[in-house]
N, C-alpha and C positions, 0 to 999 in steps of 0.2 A: 504494500500500500504506500503510495506516494503522497506526502503532505506538502502542499505548496505554501510558501511563505505568504503572509498577508500582503506584503508589498507587491508581489506578483499579481495578485487579484486586483489591486487598486490601479494597475496600469491599463486595464481594459477600459475602452470607451464604449458607451452604449448602454442598453437596458439590462444586459446581463449583470453589470455591476450595480445597477439600480436595485435589482431584486436582492442582491447580496446585502446592500445597505439597508433596504427595508427590513430584511430578516434580522439584521444586527440590531437595528433600532427597536424592533418589536420585542426581541429577546432581552435587551438591556432594560427596557422600561417595564416589562412583565405586566403590562396592563392590557387586558383583552376586552375591555369595555370601551366603546361598543364593539360587537363582533364585526369583522370586516373581511371582504374578499378582495384579491388583486387579480385582475383578469388581463391576459394578453390577447388583444384582438388582431394584431398584425405586428410586423417587425417594428413599426413606429407608433402604434396606438395601444393604449392601455386604459383600464378603468379601475378605480378604487371604489368599492361599494361598502357603505357602513349602514348597519341596522340601527336606525335612530327613532324607533317607535315612540310616539308621544311628544316628539319635538316638532316645533313649527319653524318656518323660515326665520322668524325673528329670534329664535333661540340659538341659531347656528351661525358661526362666523368662520370664514375660510380665508387664510392669508398665505402668501408665498413670499418668503424673504430669505435671501442668500441661499437659494437652492433647497429650502426646507418648506414643505407644504404642512401647514398647521390647521387642524380642524378642531374647533372648540364648540362645545354644546353647553349652554347654560340651562341646567335643569330647573333652577329656581326652587322656590319653596312651594310645597303642596298647598293647595287651597284648603284652609281649615273649615270644615262644616260640621257643626255639632250634631247634625241629623244623620251623618254618615258614619257607620261603624264598619271598619274593615274586618272581615273574618280572616282573610289572607291577602297580603299585599305583595305581589311578585313582579309587578311591572316597574322596572328600574327607570327612574327619570332623574338621575343624578347628573351633575355636571361632569364633563369629560374633556380631555384634550388628547388628540392623536397627532403624531408628527411623522412625516415621511420625507426622507431625503431624496431629492430629484436629481437625476443625472444632468450633466451639462446639455443644453439645448432642449430640455424637456419643459414644456409649458402646459399650464392648465387651460384647456379649451373651454370647458363649461362645467357647471354643476347643476344637478337636478334633484329635487326632493319629491318623491312620489311613493305613495303607499308605505310610508315608514322607512324607505330606503333612500339614502343620500348617495348619488352616483356622481363621481368626479372623473371627467374624461381628460386624459393626458395625451399629448402628441409630441413626438420628437421631430424637430425641424432643424436639420443641420444646414447652415449657410453654405452656399455653393463653394465659396473659397475654402471651406473646411472639409469638403467631401474629397474622397480619394481621387487622385488623378494620375494618369500615366505620364512619366517623365521621359522625354526622348533623349536617348544617349547619343551624343555627338562625337565624331572622330576628331582627333587632334590634328 
């Protein structure tokens, strides 16, 4: 079994490194709330989906700063009603923060909240001057 040093993995450019970083962040934080999926749609398109049942658009903020996507949910205080007696309260509506490290040239295209799922679409757009190109070898 060969073990590659961490520095070798960091030299990759593209989404493969993105998923390594996402895995590293999620294991370091050890916070699985809210549950989330990361889906590869194509070589340059991805989606992050978070289960945010009970949250409204006004409860959620999404920011990107220095290559880190931050999603925050403000669960707020439950409305106190003396006429309501919970027998069992299993729906979590607590505040949360999830962070995902984005690879270079990855941008958030949009975010949608539907049926308790927050879906964030990501797209990698490498500028033409950064794409691989063939170099013509000249004779001396």
